[in-house]
Structures are given as structure tokens and as C-alpha cells.
N, C-alpha and C positions, 0 to 999 in steps of 0.2 A: 582511407576508408570513405566511402560515399555517405552522404547525409542520410539517404533512405536506408542504407544498411545499418547505420547507427540507430536510427529510429526503430527499426525492426529489432535490433539487439535490445534496446531499452524495453520494448514491448514484451519480448520473451523473458527478460530478467524481472520485469514487473509482474508478469503472470506467475513466474516461479516463486516470487516473494509472497504473493497473495495466497497461492496454493499451499506453500510451506507453512504460512501462518495458520491457515485453516486446519491443515493436517496435524500440526503440532498441538493445537488446542484440542482437536478431536481425539488425539491419542494421549491426552493428559501429559504432554511434555512441556507445555507452556500454559499459563493461566491467561484467561481472556482479559484480565485486568493488569497484565504485566506490561512493562515498558517495551520489552522485546517484541511481544505480539503486536503492540500498537505501532512500533517502529517498522516492522515488516510490512504492515498494512499501509503505512504512510509512504514508504519508499516504493512499494509495489504500485500503489495507486498513482503516485506522481509519475512514475515511468510510463504507466498505462495512459495517463492523460496526454503526455507528449505523443505517444504512438497514435492514439485515437484522434487527436486534433489533426495530426499530419495526414492521416488517411481519411479524414472527414466523417468519422464514425461518431457523430455528435451525441446520440443517445448514450453511448458507452462513455463518452467524455463526462456527461452529466453524472452518471452513476459513480465514476471514479472521483469526480470533484466532491461528491457527498461522502464517499469512502474516506478521502483524505481529510475532509473537515472533521469527521467523527474521530479519526485517529489523532488529529491535532488537539481537539477538545479533551479526549481521554488522556493524552500525554500531559496536557496542561494540568488536569486534575491530579494526575499521579505526582506531578512536580510540586503541587501545593500540599500534598498529604504529609503529615508529620510522621516521622518514624516511630514505631511502637516501643 
């Protein structure tokens, strides 16, 4: 498998993860404060960062860096919460 094919595959998987996260929250299948939602955003954003850097789409890279940062902060907060 060529590197550019791998980068494109990561881009498509990242897009699918971000769209799935949004759809699942919008359809009340996941909560916006759930670890699953944040993990989908984290993985999706990370894959999209690889893709956008490779193709030189730096404005999109910035958006996805912020997206991943938000997901990391949210997951860290979820990890610190005490069970009820």
C-alpha cells in the first residue's frame, strides 16, 4: 500500500468517525459528555490531522488540532470524575 493511499484512508476514516460522533449525539444515541463521543472525535481529528498535513491543507489542520485538544481535555475531565 502506498503512503498516499494510507493517508487518504486515514482521512476517510477520520471523516467517518467525526460524522458518526455528530450523528450519534444528534440522534440521542450518545451523550456529548460521554467518553465514546470524545474518543470518536479524538481519533477522527487525529486521522484528519495526518491527512491535512500531508496534503498541505493547513487551515483544516488547525481546526482538527483544536478539535483533538478539546477531546483530550474532555476525556481528561471525564477520567477525573468520581463515579456517582
